[in-house]
C-alpha positions in Angstrom: 84.3 27.9 97.5 87.8 27.4 97.8 89.9 30.1 99.4 90.4 33.5 96.9 93.9 34.2 95.4 94.2 37.5 97.6 93.6 36.5 100.7 95.4 35.0 104.2 96.7 31.4 103.6 97.3 29.5 107.0 100.6 29.2 109.2 100.9 25.7 108.8 100.1 23.3 105.8 102.7 24.2 101.7 105.5 22.3 103.2 103.8 20.2 105.0 101.9 19.5 101.5 105.3 19.1 99.6 106.6 16.6 102.2 103.2 14.7 101.7 103.9 14.9 97.8 107.6 13.3 98.5 106.7 11.2 100.4 104.5 9.6 98.3 107.3 10.0 95.8 109.7 8.5 98.0 108.4 4.7 97.7 108.9 4.3 94.0 112.9 5.0 95.0 115.3 3.2 96.8 116.8 5.0 99.3 117.6 4.7 102.5 115.6 6.3 104.7 118.6 8.4 106.9 119.3 10.1 103.4 115.3 10.7 101.9 114.6 12.9 105.3 118.1 14.9 104.4 116.9 16.0 101.1 113.2 16.4 102.4 114.6 18.6 105.5 115.5 22.4 105.2 119.3 22.9 105.8 119.3 26.1 106.9 115.8 28.2 108.1 116.5 32.7 109.0 114.2 34.2 110.4 115.2 38.1 111.0 113.8 41.4 111.7 114.9 45.3 110.8 113.4 48.3 111.5 113.1 50.9 109.0 112.4 54.6 108.6 108.3 55.4 107.9 107.4 58.7 107.5 108.2 60.2 111.8 108.4 57.1 113.3 110.1 53.5 112.2 108.3 49.4 111.6 109.8 46.5 112.0 109.9 44.3 109.3 110.0 40.0 109.0 111.3 38.4 106.4 113.7 34.6 106.0 115.9 33.2 103.7 115.7 29.2 103.3 117.8 27.0 102.3 116.7 23.9 101.9 119.6 21.6 99.5 123.6 22.3 99.4 123.5 19.0 97.6 124.4 21.4 94.8 125.7 25.0 95.2 124.9 28.1 95.0 121.7 27.4 95.9 119.1 29.4 94.1 115.0 30.6 94.4 113.4 33.9 94.3 112.1 36.1 97.2 108.8 37.0 97.9 107.0 40.1 98.5 103.9 39.5 100.1 101.8 40.1 103.7 100.8 36.7 103.1 104.2 35.4 103.3 105.6 33.5 106.1 107.9 30.9 107.6 106.3 27.1 106.2 105.3 28.9 102.4 109.6 30.0 102.4 110.4 26.5 103.8 108.1 24.7 100.6 109.2 26.9 98.3 113.0 27.1 98.8 112.3 22.9 98.7 110.2 23.4 95.9 113.3 25.4 93.9 115.6 22.0 95.3 113.4 19.7 93.3 112.4 22.0 90.0 116.1 22.1 89.3 117.1 19.1 89.4 114.0 17.7 87.2 115.1 19.8 84.2 118.8 19.8 85.0 120.0 22.6 86.7 122.9 22.0 89.4 121.6 24.3 92.1 120.5 23.7 95.6 117.1 25.2 96.0 116.2 28.2 98.6 114.0 31.4 98.8 112.8 34.5 100.4 110.4 36.4 101.9 110.2 39.7 103.0 106.6 40.5 104.6 105.1 43.2 103.4 102.5 44.8 100.7 104.6 47.0 98.5 101.7 48.7 97.2 102.0 50.9 100.7 105.2 52.3 100.6 107.7 54.1 98.5 109.8 53.5 95.8 112.4 55.0 98.0 110.8 52.4 101.2 111.0 50.0 99.4 114.2 50.6 98.8 115.4 50.7 101.9 113.4 47.9 102.6 115.7 45.2 99.5 119.0 46.7 100.6 118.6 46.3 104.6 117.4 42.5 103.7 120.6 42.1 101.4 122.6 43.4 104.0 121.6 41.0 107.1 121.4 38.4 104.3 125.8 38.9 103.5 126.1 38.8 107.4 124.9 36.2 107.6 127.2 34.6 104.6 123.1 33.5 102.9 124.1 35.5 100.0 126.9 35.3 97.2 127.5 33.9 93.9 128.2 30.8 94.5 125.9 30.5 97.6 122.9 31.8 97.2 122.0 33.1 94.3 118.3 35.3 95.3 115.8 36.4 92.1 112.8 37.8 91.8 109.0 36.3 92.5 105.8 37.7 93.2 105.8 41.2 94.3 109.3 41.6 93.4 111.3 42.4 89.7 114.2 43.4 88.0 114.1 47.0 90.0 114.6 44.9 93.8 117.4 42.9 92.0 119.3 45.9 91.0 119.5 47.0 94.2 120.4 43.7 95.0 122.8 43.2 93.0 124.0 46.9 94.2 123.8 46.7 97.6 126.2 43.1 97.7 128.8 45.1 95.1 128.8 47.8 97.1 129.5 45.6 100.2 131.8 43.8 98.7 134.7 46.0 96.6 136.3 44.2 93.7 134.8 41.5 93.6 134.7 40.0 90.1 131.7 37.9 90.2 129.5 40.4 92.1 126.4 40.7 89.5 126.5 36.8 89.7 125.0 37.4 93.7 121.3 37.9 92.2 119.9 37.2 88.6 116.6 38.4 87.0 118.1 42.0 87.0 117.6 44.4 84.0 119.4 44.3 80.6 121.8 46.8 81.6 123.1 45.7 84.8 124.3 42.5 82.9 120.8 40.9 82.8 120.0 38.1 80.4 118.0 39.0 77.1 114.4 36.7 77.5 114.5 36.6 81.5 111.4 38.4 82.5 109.8 36.2 80.1 110.9 32.9 80.8 108.6 31.9 83.4 105.8 32.2 81.0 107.1 30.6 78.3 108.3 27.6 79.6 104.6 26.8 81.1 103.3 27.0 77.6 106.4 25.1 76.1 105.2 22.3 78.3 102.1 21.9 77.8 102.3 22.2 73.9 104.7 19.3 74.6 102.3 17.5 76.4 99.5 17.8 74.2 101.6 16.7 71.3 101.2 13.6 72.3 98.4 11.6 71.0 98.7 8.1 73.4 98.4 10.7 76.7 95.6 12.7 75.2 93.6 10.1 73.6 93.5 8.5 76.9 91.5 11.9 78.6 89.6 12.9 75.5 91.0 16.1 74.4 92.9 15.9 70.5 96.8 16.0 69.3 98.3 18.9 69.6 98.0 22.7 70.9 96.0 24.3 68.0 92.1 25.5 69.4 92.6 24.4 72.8 90.9 26.7 75.1 93.0 27.6 78.2 91.6 29.9 81.4 94.4 31.7 82.8 94.3 32.8 86.1 96.1 35.4 86.6 98.1 38.2 84.7 101.1 39.2 86.4 104.4 38.1 85.3 103.7 34.4 84.9 99.9 34.7 83.6 100.5 37.4 81.0 103.4 35.5 79.3 102.1 32.0 79.8 99.1 33.5 78.1 100.8 35.1 75.3 103.4 32.5 74.1 100.0 30.2 74.6 97.9 32.1 71.6 101.6 32.1 69.4 101.0 28.5 69.8 97.4 28.7 68.3 95.7 28.0 71.8 92.8 30.2 72.2 92.2 32.3 76.1 89.0 32.3 76.4 89.1 33.4 80.6 91.2 35.0 82.6 90.6 35.2 87.0 92.2 38.6 88.3 91.4 38.9 92.6 89.1 41.3 91.6 87.3 38.7 89.2 86.7 37.2 86.2 86.2 37.9 82.6 85.0 34.6 79.8 84.7 35.2 76.3 84.1 31.3 74.5 85.3 33.0 71.1 88.7 34.0 72.7 89.9 37.0 74.5 92.8 40.1 73.1 95.5 40.0 76.6 96.9 42.9 75.0 93.3 44.4 74.8 92.8 43.3 78.5 96.2 43.9 79.2 96.0 47.9 79.2 92.5 47.4 80.0 93.0 46.8 83.9 96.6 49.2 83.1 94.3 52.1 82.2 90.8 51.2 85.3 92.6 48.8 88.1 91.0 45.9 87.1 89.7 43.2 84.5 85.6 44.0 84.9 84.5 46.5 82.2 86.7 44.6 79.3 84.1 44.7 76.6 85.5 41.4 74.8 84.0 40.0 77.7 80.9 37.8 77.7 80.6 37.2 80.8 82.6 38.5 84.4 82.3 37.3 87.9 83.0 39.3 90.5 84.2 35.9 92.5 87.3 35.7 90.6 87.2 32.1 91.9 84.1 31.1 89.5 86.4 31.8 86.6 88.1 29.0 87.3 85.1 26.5 86.5 83.7 28.2 83.7 84.2 25.4 79.9 88.5 24.9 78.4 90.0 22.0 77.6 92.9 23.4 79.8 93.2 25.5 82.9 96.6 27.9 83.7 97.3 28.5 87.8 99.3 31.0 87.7 98.9 33.1 91.1 99.9 31.5 94.7 99.3 28.7 96.0 96.3 26.9 97.5 93.7 27.9 94.7 92.6 24.6 93.3 91.4 22.2 96.2 89.0 19.7 97.3 86.4 22.4 97.9 85.8 23.2 94.3 88.4 20.7 92.3 85.1 18.8 91.6 83.3 22.3 89.2 86.8 22.5 87.7 86.2 21.2 84.1 88.9 22.0 82.3 90.9 18.3 81.3 95.2 19.6 82.2 95.8 22.1 84.6 99.3 23.4 83.6 100.2 25.3 87.3 102.1 28.0 86.7 101.8 29.3 90.7 103.8 27.2 92.6 101.6 24.6 94.8 98.2 25.7 93.4 97.0 22.8 93.6 96.3 20.5 96.5 97.5 16.5 96.9 93.5 15.9 97.9 92.3 17.9 94.9 95.2 16.2 92.4 93.6 12.5 93.5 90.6 14.0 92.3 91.3 15.4 89.3 93.3 12.6 88.2 90.3 10.0 89.4 87.9 12.2 87.0 90.5 11.5 84.0 91.9 15.1 84.5 96.0 15.3 84.3 98.0 17.4 85.9 101.8 19.4 84.4 103.0 19.7 88.2 104.7 23.1 88.5 108.0 22.2 89.8 108.8 21.2 85.5 105.9 23.5 84.4 107.6 27.0 86.0 111.3 26.0 85.5 111.5 28.2 82.6 112.4 31.5 85.0 115.1 29.2 87.4 116.8 27.6 83.5 117.0 31.0 82.6 118.8 32.5 85.1 121.2 29.9 84.6 122.2 30.9 81.9 122.0 34.8 83.8 124.5 33.5 86.5 126.7 32.0 83.6 127.2 35.0 81.8 127.3 36.9 84.8 130.6 34.5 85.8 132.1 33.9 82.4 131.8 38.3 81.7 130.3 38.0 77.9 127.3 37.7 75.8 126.1 34.6 74.5 126.8 35.1 70.7 129.1 38.0 71.0 132.3 35.5 70.2 131.1 33.8 67.3 127.8 35.6 65.6 129.5 36.8 62.9 131.8 33.9 62.2 129.1 31.2 61.9 127.2 34.4 59.8 130.4 34.3 57.8 130.0 30.8 57.3 126.6 30.2 56.0 127.1 32.8 53.7 129.6 31.4 51.7 127.9 27.9 52.5 125.2 29.6 50.3 127.1 31.2 47.6 128.7 28.2 47.2 125.3 26.1 47.1 124.2 28.8 44.5 127.3 28.6 42.8 126.6 24.9 42.3 122.7 25.1 41.2 122.5 28.1 39.4 119.6 29.3 41.4 120.1 32.7 43.1 117.9 33.5 46.5 116.4 37.3 46.8 117.8 38.9 50.1 115.3 37.8 52.6 115.8 33.7 52.1 119.8 34.8 52.4 119.4 37.1 55.2 117.3 34.3 57.2 119.6 31.4 56.4 123.1 33.6 56.7 122.1 35.2 60.5 124.0 34.6 63.3 122.2 33.7 66.8 122.0 36.6 69.1 121.7 36.6 72.3 118.0 36.5 73.0 117.6 33.3 69.9 120.3 30.5 72.0 118.4 31.7 75.5 115.0 31.0 73.6 116.6 28.0 72.4 118.5 26.7 75.5 115.0 27.1 77.6 112.8 24.8 75.2 115.3 22.5 74.4 115.3 22.0 78.3 112.1 22.1 78.7 111.0 19.7 75.8 114.0 17.0 77.0 112.5 17.2 80.7 109.0 16.5 80.5 109.7 13.8 78.0 112.0 12.2 81.2 108.7 12.8 83.5 106.9 11.1 81.1 109.3 7.9 80.9 109.4 7.9 84.7 105.3 7.8 84.7 104.9 5.2 82.1 107.5 2.4 83.4 107.6 2.2 86.6 104.0 0.2 87.8 102.3 2.4 90.3 103.4 5.8 89.5 100.1 7.7 89.8 100.6 11.5 88.8 102.8 13.5 86.7 104.2 15.2 89.7 105.3 12.0 91.4 107.3 11.2 88.8 108.4 14.4 88.8 109.2 14.4 92.0 111.0 10.5 92.0 113.2 11.6 89.1 114.6 14.6 91.4 115.0 12.4 94.3 117.5 9.9 92.7 119.2 12.8 90.8 119.7 14.3 94.9 120.2 11.4 96.1 123.6 10.3 93.8 125.0 13.7 94.6 124.5 13.4 98.2 126.1 10.4 98.4 128.7 11.5 95.5 129.6 13.9 98.0 129.9 11.8 101.4 130.4 13.3 104.6 132.4 15.1 106.9 134.2 15.5 109.1 
């Protein structure tokens, strides 16, 4: 049985897995070995330690920030708060961020951060001290800034921590006009953007919907076309897993299974995500939920139940050579980073499955972070300047059509036609367009490049080619 989602991760495997995928994809490109080595390697790895007061004593915290690629500036990536975080993991996640940004055409280089703590073991005040001290350490080494390196939330962190980072950076850089652009994933009240919280999960759901809409591909793996009625199991009920499930249900899918570290639940007729979420909030566990027809204390058993689509949205290394043969899904959509090992992926494809790779599937978060960064630099909310103009233009058009046809629309019809787009609607529109365009770009590479065997390889080939062009155009100085 594979590693449980709350188990420790070996120190030296994740970056190696990412490099294996890279090396395989590089065979389908025509760039020289030196350029490929530059693209693959991490440019800057900053490991540091700092003390905090804990009770009447001190505790020393281990932390990292890795900037993988500077082919675009700034670099971009979340900060992970976890006892399991280590240098290898942060390097791997930074590399994935580079490829992810290239795949969805977001002009950032990849980066990632990590703080080796379990947030549950600290008070809010202690977490604030840790976050602010971490930020100061980054400032001291020029590892943060709106044009340098822009952090975001990741596993164990959220809007609260991003607020502390933003305030610390602004305090340490008085008068800097674009200070709020030094971090994304902030609350709306602190110049965040509508739709950022649910963006990664929404992006996963759109990626799945787009994948299953291609009849030719679905026929090959034995599924019908379209999302309606597809049975889904989701691993992880955090931000990504919850919103992935929520939007998949909105699109017409049926979530039949949920897996968390305390166990898993299953109901072939479907689960009420909101009810499960509230049950866990009250009891601390998804187990014991009345709407489940089966439950498993070993959460990994939940992954192996009947379904069409499996969405691992927890941590890396969840689907391995040890459990891949028991996976009954035809599609694995990677909401988490690196949940499937290279060996497991090869077996899954050989058995007729399809994997929507993490570096594309979970790119919704960085896409909307890009929109937030643009909002911070422009200092104006999306839609603020043109919404009323659009509504007046639409109103004039409706009045003209009614006058010509003699048919009057009712108030509901008029309102739906006249209404200008809000910031949330514009953000969701931009996200949807990005995910749809990027999927078909990957698919075309997959279909039309001889020898490419997986969507992950196709995605990486596209990313490598884009990054290579950037480096070639930049040249080398001095």
